[in-house]
C-alpha positions as CSV (number, residue, x, y, z in Angstrom):
1,M,33.6,55.7,-72.7
2,T,33.4,58.9,-73.6
3,V,32.0,61.9,-73.5
4,E,29.7,61.4,-76.0
5,G,28.2,58.1,-74.8
6,L,27.7,59.7,-71.5
7,V,25.7,62.3,-74.0
8,E,24.0,58.9,-75.1
9,S,22.9,58.2,-71.6
10,M,21.4,60.8,-70.6
11,T,19.1,60.9,-73.5
12,R,18.1,58.1,-72.9
13,L,17.4,59.0,-69.1
14,A,15.7,62.0,-70.1
15,D,13.6,60.1,-73.3
16,F,12.1,58.1,-70.5
17,M,11.3,60.6,-67.8
18,D,9.7,62.9,-70.8
19,K,6.6,60.1,-70.5
20,T,6.4,60.3,-66.3
21,S,6.1,63.6,-63.7
22,L,9.9,63.9,-64.0
23,A,9.9,65.2,-67.5
24,E,10.7,68.8,-66.3
25,Q,14.3,67.4,-65.2
26,G,14.2,65.2,-68.2
27,R,14.2,68.5,-69.7
28,E,17.4,69.6,-68.0
29,I,18.9,66.8,-68.3
30,R,18.8,66.7,-72.2
31,A,19.5,70.5,-72.7
32,L,22.5,70.0,-69.9
33,G,23.8,67.2,-72.8
34,V,23.2,69.4,-75.9
35,E,25.7,71.9,-74.4
36,I,28.4,69.4,-73.4
37,L,28.3,68.1,-76.4
38,K,28.3,71.3,-78.8
39,E,31.2,72.4,-76.6
40,K,32.6,68.6,-77.2
41,T,32.1,69.5,-81.2
42,E,33.5,72.8,-80.9
43,G,36.8,71.5,-79.7
44,H,36.7,73.4,-76.0
45,I,37.7,70.3,-73.8
46,E,37.9,72.9,-70.7
47,A,34.1,73.7,-70.8
48,V,33.2,70.1,-71.7
49,K,34.4,69.3,-68.1
50,P,32.7,71.9,-65.9
51,L,29.8,70.9,-67.6
52,V,30.4,67.6,-66.7
53,A,30.2,68.4,-63.6
54,K,27.1,70.0,-63.3
55,V,26.0,66.3,-63.7
56,T,26.7,65.0,-60.9
57,G,24.5,67.4,-59.2
58,Y,21.8,65.0,-60.1
59,F,23.7,62.5,-57.5
60,W,24.0,64.9,-54.3
61,G,20.7,65.0,-52.4
62,W,19.2,63.1,-49.4
63,G,19.2,59.8,-50.6
64,G,21.1,60.2,-54.3
65,G,19.5,62.3,-55.6
66,L,17.2,60.9,-59.0
67,F,18.2,57.8,-57.2
68,D,15.3,58.5,-54.6
69,V,12.7,58.7,-57.3
70,A,10.1,54.9,-57.0
71,F,7.3,54.7,-58.9
72,S,4.2,54.1,-57.4
73,E,0.3,53.6,-58.6
74,E,-0.7,56.6,-56.5
75,S,1.4,58.6,-58.1
76,E,-0.2,58.2,-61.2
77,S,3.2,58.8,-63.1
78,I,4.0,55.7,-64.3
79,P,4.8,55.7,-68.2
80,E,1.5,53.7,-69.6
81,G,2.0,50.0,-70.6
82,M,4.1,49.9,-67.1
83,T,3.9,48.3,-63.9
84,A,5.2,50.2,-60.7
85,D,8.1,47.7,-60.7
86,S,9.0,47.6,-64.1
87,A,9.3,52.1,-64.2
88,S,11.2,51.7,-61.5
89,A,13.6,49.2,-62.8
90,T,13.6,51.2,-66.0
91,Y,14.2,53.7,-64.7
92,N,16.9,52.6,-62.4
93,A,18.4,50.5,-65.0
94,L,18.7,54.0,-67.3
95,L,20.3,56.3,-64.1
96,D,22.6,53.5,-62.8
97,N,24.1,53.8,-67.0
98,M,24.5,57.6,-66.7
99,F,26.0,57.4,-63.4
100,F,28.9,54.5,-64.9
101,N,29.5,56.9,-68.1
102,L,30.1,59.4,-65.4
103,L,32.3,57.6,-63.6
104,F,34.0,56.9,-66.9
105,W,33.6,60.4,-69.7
106,D,37.5,60.2,-70.7
107,T,38.1,56.3,-70.5
108,E,38.9,53.5,-72.5
109,K,36.1,51.4,-72.3
110,E,37.0,48.5,-71.6
111,K,39.3,49.7,-68.8
112,A,36.2,51.3,-67.3
113,L,34.5,48.3,-67.2
114,R,37.0,46.5,-65.6
115,T,37.3,49.5,-63.1
116,H,34.0,49.0,-62.3
117,E,33.8,45.6,-62.1
118,E,36.8,45.9,-59.5
119,M,35.1,48.8,-57.2
120,I,31.5,46.9,-57.7
121,A,32.9,43.9,-55.8
122,R,34.6,46.6,-53.1
123,Y,31.7,48.0,-52.9
124,R,29.8,44.9,-52.0
125,R,32.3,43.6,-49.2
126,H,32.2,46.8,-47.8
127,W,28.5,46.5,-47.5
128,D,28.5,42.9,-46.4
129,E,30.4,43.5,-43.6
130,K,28.5,46.6,-42.8
131,R,25.3,43.6,-42.8
132,E,27.2,41.3,-40.6
133,E,28.0,44.0,-38.0
134,F,24.4,44.9,-37.8
135,L,23.4,41.7,-37.9
136,K,25.1,40.7,-34.8
137,E,23.1,43.2,-33.0
138,H,19.9,42.4,-34.7
139,P,19.8,38.3,-35.4
140,E,15.8,38.9,-35.9
141,A,17.0,41.1,-39.3
142,A,18.5,37.5,-40.8
143,E,15.1,36.9,-42.5
144,L,14.9,40.5,-44.0
145,P,16.1,40.3,-47.6
146,W,19.6,41.9,-48.7
147,D,19.4,43.8,-51.7
148,Y,22.8,46.3,-52.6
149,M,21.2,49.9,-53.6
150,P,22.8,51.3,-56.8
151,M,26.5,52.5,-56.3
152,G,25.1,56.0,-57.2
153,F,22.8,55.8,-54.6
154,Y,25.5,56.7,-51.6
155,F,27.6,59.1,-53.8
156,H,26.8,62.4,-52.5
157,W,28.0,60.2,-48.8
158,N,31.4,60.0,-50.0
159,P,32.3,61.6,-53.7
160,E,35.9,61.1,-52.5
161,W,36.0,57.8,-52.7
162,F,34.6,58.2,-56.2
163,K,37.2,60.5,-57.3
164,E,39.8,58.0,-56.0
165,W,39.1,55.3,-59.0
166,S,37.6,57.4,-61.7
167,D,37.5,60.4,-63.9
168,L,35.7,62.3,-61.2
169,S,38.8,63.4,-60.4
170,K,39.6,65.1,-63.6
171,L,36.9,67.4,-62.7
172,P,36.5,71.2,-61.4
173,V,35.9,70.7,-57.9
174,D,33.8,73.5,-57.5
175,G,31.7,72.8,-60.4
176,M,30.5,69.9,-58.5
177,R,27.0,70.8,-56.5
178,R,25.4,69.8,-53.9
179,D,21.9,70.1,-53.3
180,D,21.1,69.2,-50.1
């Protein structure tokens, strides 16, 4: 993965956000991407690091920052020609891709994919264990659907876990801002 891959994913997300009530945040994300790319192009890698760290700020917040967004018919922010479900699915896929590129902003693609797959498996095992514990106390919940939340949704609760195995460990800690 590369800084360019991160910026590309930021731009794709911002392009989608332009069609919603999130356009202002989309402009901020796009501007940050432009700044990151400018510093990278000029060879200022040390200036890139705090900018990439700033991207983590989009994943802080009550339930995962930008992962808190859900589209509904009532919100009137669904892009033309989409349903609430398709808008949410598209948005979440773009956001998940941006989070992946953030995690591996400085790692070769094949290694990044292998590491990510390992961590997804570990993440799912952890949540399966939590669900089993919950079902022991609440067996009536066994019929409820069980979907995995995007891994980035949980970043703000335990950023240290992410830093253990990703490129986030290469970023200045004080540059990772919290909005909650």
